[in-house]
N, C-alpha and C positions, 0 to 999 in steps of 0.2 A: 504493499499500500504506499502511495507517495505521500509524503508529509504535506500537510496543508500549507505551510510556510513556502515550500518549494514551487507551489503553482500559483501563490497569491501574487497580485500585481505589487510592484515596488513603488512606494511613495516616499518623498521627503519627510523627514520626522516632524516637520511643522504641519503637515497635513492633518487637520482635524485634531490637533493636539489639545484644544480647549473646547470640547463639545457643548458642555453645559453653558458656558459663557456665551459662546457664539450662537447657540439656539436661542438664548434670551435676547441677544442684540438683533437677531434676524427676524424675530417674531412679527414685528410690525410690517416688514416687507413681505412676509408670507401672507398676511391678511390682505395687503394691497394686490398681490399677484394672484391670489385665490390658490395658494399651495396648501393642500391638506396634509400631504405626507412628502417628505424628501424622496427624490428619485435616486435610488442607489446607484443606477447606471451612470447618471450624470455626475454624481459625486466621484465615482470611480474615474471617470474621464478627467475630470478636473485635477484629481491627484496624479493620474498618469502623465498628463500633459504639463505638469510642473517640471517634468524631466525631459521635455521635448523643446527644441529651439525652432526658430524661424530659419529653416535651412537655406532659403533663398538669400536672405540677408547674410547669413553665415558664410556663404560661398563668396559673396561680394567682400566681406571683411577679410577673409583669407587672402583674397587677390590683392587687397589694399596693403596687406602686410608682406607682399613678396619683395625680393631684392630689387633694387633700383634698375638693375640691368635686365631683369626679366621682362620680355615683351608681353607677358600676360598680366603684368602688374597694373592695377587700376589706381590712378591718382586721383586725389580729391578734385583737382582741376578738371580732369576728364569727366568726372561724375558730375560736377556742377555745369559743365558745358552741355552734357546730355540732358540735364534737367532743363536748361534754358531752351534747348532745341525740341524738347518733348520726346527725346529718345537718342540713342547713340548712333554713331556712323557704323556702316557695314564693316569697317576694318578695326572696330574697337575691340578690346580684349574680351574673350568669351564670357567671363563672369559678368561683365558689365552689360553685355547684350542680353544675357540670361535674366539679369535682374529686371531689366525694363520689359523683356518678353513676358515676365510674370505679371506685369501691371498694364500692359497694353496687348490687345485692345481692351476696352473696358467691358465688363459684363453686360450681357443682353438686357438685364433688368434695370440698368441704370437709366433714369428719366431726368434729363437736364432741367426740365421745367419744375420738377419736384425738388431737385437740388437747390434751384434758385429760391423757391418758396420756403424751403427749410432754412436757408441762410438768413432770409429776411425775418422769418419767425424766430430764429435763435437770437438775432440781434435785438429784436423787440422785447426779449425778456430782460434786457437792460442790466442794471446793477444787480438785481436779485440773482440772475444767472451767475455772475462772478462771485457773489456772496456764497452761493450753493457750491460752486466749483472749488472754492477755497476752503469753505468750512465743512461741508458735508462730504464732498468727494475727496479732496486732497488730505485735510487734516483728519476726517473720519477715517481715511485708509491707514492712518498712522497708528491705529489701535491694534494693528496685526504685525507680526514679525514677517521677515522675508524681504520684500521690496524696500522696506525702511532701511534694513542693513546695507543694501546696495547704494541707496542714496547717501547715507552717511559715509561710506567708503570712497564714493566718487567726489564727495564734497559738494554734490549738486544742490542741496537745499539746507546748507548749514553755514554759519558764520555770515560774513559780509556778502556773500553771493546769494543769500536766500532770496532777496527781493528781485534781483536780476533774473534768477532762474524762473521765479513766478512770472515776471514780465515776459520772458521768452515764451512760456507756455500761453500766456494771455495773447501774445502776438500771433501765435500759430492759430488759436481759436478764432482770432479776428480775420486771419488770412482765409481760412476755409469757408467762412460765412459771408465774405464779401461777393458782390456781383461778379460772375464769371471766375471766381476763385478756384473752383473745382473743375473747370475745363481743362483738358489736356495741355499742359504748359502753363496753366494759371498759377497764381501765386500760392493759392492753398494746395494745389496739387503738388507744386514743387516742394513746398514746405513739409508736407506729409511724407513724401519719399525721402527727403533730407532726414527727418526724424527717424524714419525706419532704418536708414544707413547707419545713423549715429547710435541707435540702439544695438545694432549688430556689432559695431566696432567695440562699444562698451562690454557687451556680453562675451565678445571674443577675447578681449583683454583679461577679463576676470576668469574666464574658463581656463585659459592658459597659465595663469598665475597660480600662486598657492594661498591666495588671500580669501578664497571663497569656499565655503563648506556646502557643496552640492548636496550631500547626504542629508543635511539639516534643512536647507532652504529651497532645494530644487535648483535648476539651472538659473543663471541670471537672466532677467528679461524672458522668461520662458512663455510658452503659448498660452497656458492658463492665466498668468498674470497680465499678458498682453490683452487677452479677451476681457478680463475683469476690468482693466483700465478703460476700455471703450465704453463699458456700462456706466462709468462715472460721468461721461460726457453727454450721453444721450438721455436714457430714461431717468437717471438719478438727477440730472439737471432739471428735467421737466417736473419730476415728482417734487423736488425741493422748492422750485418756484410756485407750484400749486400750494405747498405748505405755507408759503409766504403770501398767499392770497391772489396769485395770478391765475386768471382764467385762460387756459390753453385750449383752444378748440381742437376737436379730434383730428381735423384735416391738417392743422398747423403741427400737431404733435406727430402725425404720421410722416409729414415732410421732414421734420427734424430727424426722426428715426431713419428715414431714407438717406438723408445727407450723411449721417454718421455711419450708416451701414456701408456706404461707398468709401468713406475715409478708412474704416476698419478694414475693408478689402484691400485697399492700398497698403495698409500698414501690415498686412500679412496675417490677420486674425483668420482662423479656420472658418471655412464656409459655413459649417453647421452651427457656428456660434455667431453668425451675422443675422441678428433678428430684425424682423419688419415691424413688430408691434411692441408697445410699451409692455403689455402684459407678459409677453414672452421674455423680454429682456429682464423685467423685474423678477420673474421666476428664476431665470439664470443667476441674477445678482443674489438672490436669496440663497441659492446653493453655493455660490462663491463665498459668501459669509460663513456658511457652516463648514466650509473647507479650510478656513484660515486657522492660524495658530494663536497664541496668547500675545498680549502686548509685551514689547521689549523696551528697554531703556532708550533705544534709537527713536521710538515714537515720540517721547517727551522731548528729546533733543531737537528733532526736526520741527515739532510744534513751537517750541520756545523760540527758535530762530525766526520763524514767520510771524508769531505774535509780536515778538520784540521788534522785528524789522518793520512791521507795519506801523508801529509807533515811531521808530527812529527815522524813517525816510521823510517824515513831515515835522516840521519844527513846532515846539510848544504845544499849545492847547489842542491843535488839530491832530497831532500825532496821538496825544493821550486819548482823545475822542475816538480816533479810529480803532485803537486797541480795545477800549471799552465796548464799542459797538460790535466788534468781532467776538468778543467773549460772550456778549448777550445773545448773539445768534448761535454761537456754539452750544450755549446751554439748551437752545431749542433742538439743534441738530443731533447732539451727542448725549443729552441728558446729564444728570449729575454723575452717574457711573463713568461715562465716557470723559468728562472733565477731570475726574480723579485719575482715570487711566493715564491721561497725558500730563498730569501734574499741573493742571490749570486751576485758578480759583473758581469755585462754584458760584456763579452770580445768577441773578434773575434775568429771564429773557425780556427785559423792559423795552427793547427796541422793536419787538415784534408787532404789537398792535399798530403802530404808525406805519410800518412797512406793509402790513396786510391792507390797511385802508388805502394807501397810495396805490398799490398794485391792483386792487379791486377797481379803483376809478380808472386807472390807465387801461386795464384789460377788458373792461366792459363798457366804458364810455368813449374815452379818447380813441380806441381802436376801431370805432364804428365807421369812421371815415377814412378815405385814402390819404387825406392830408394828415389825419392824426397818426396813422400808421407810419408815414414817412417821418413824421416829427419824432416818434419814439425810436425809430431806427437811427436817425441822425443824432439824436441826443445820446443814445447808446455809443455811437461811433465817436462822438466828441469826448465822452468820459474815457473810453479806452485809449484814445489818442493821448489824452492828458496824462493818464496813468503811465503810458509807455514813454512819454516826454520826461516824466519824473524819474523814471528808472533808467533810462538810457540817454537823455538829452536830445540833441537834434539828430544824432545818428540812431534811428530805430532799427531793430533787427529785421533783416530779411531772411529768406530760406536757409542761406549758408550759415546764419548765426544762431539758428534755433537749437533747442536743448537736446542733449542726449538723455 
């Protein structure tokens, strides 16, 4: 008789290492998604794919690491030249041609009118969208080990670079939602493929070194973590904005999901985890929460850098106000337990009623006219540009400057 351990799938140790805690955290999302019982097959896949990489990106990263004299070496200049052109030349190195062959032509299901509608709807979510992405998606994700360890080791969201990295991610979200941004060769299309390549380079560096514990955390930037990150930008953003009083019509929500489905496809998310509806995505996100490990000290370190950075990037009272405002929102998003997980002071969600009232008026009254919708989009754009100017000055980041 074959021992059970010899035929069981192998997962990293962090997989489901805190089941009771995670079930408690995930319970509200189960109610939203209508999940009565977890799907054991889906949980198994999430665990297994923590040990699988983006092979297309990995091949490009290996080609970038070849000797300078190797004709199959891919340079960053050649990569960005291909981005600008919408694809490589016929005599480009094989790895570069294969990378672009994997993302062109686009899938048959892509609808460019829906991409444009999704971009406009995403921009109309305004400041609440960015509040949710920062508080619920980003900082909320710091309650689990794995990706947090990678961020600390790369220095991507610690110390003085915290707000710059936040701004780079904000610039990427801005690029993909702008008119024409996701057309082939568009700014958002280029930025997305740049981020995929940077992910692959970081993953390759840590896989080759001795600073990463794969048995504990899974592969760096693995396929499960990549898919779970996509879920933070689409249905989590919509759900969080609804929690803050924004009415998001079904057609707008579907268009936002379509936009991020295409972005996820370009990023290398597995096809079976590219969801078309909020309900499907929220059900997947529920299982992702169940699959996670416990909080680690890295979570508090990353959170402290962002909360402190939000205060420090603006002088005086304005900076202290932004910090207090974020802590108030985090109390709503994470609850008292989540605040303690990340070593934050447990405050009251005092800012929430005013945000709900503002969003209700904007999303039910202002949005009724075309002029009102344009005003909401333009106001959102102005605020994002102001944030980027604060974090980067005149030189705002383009695709080649966006984050790993």
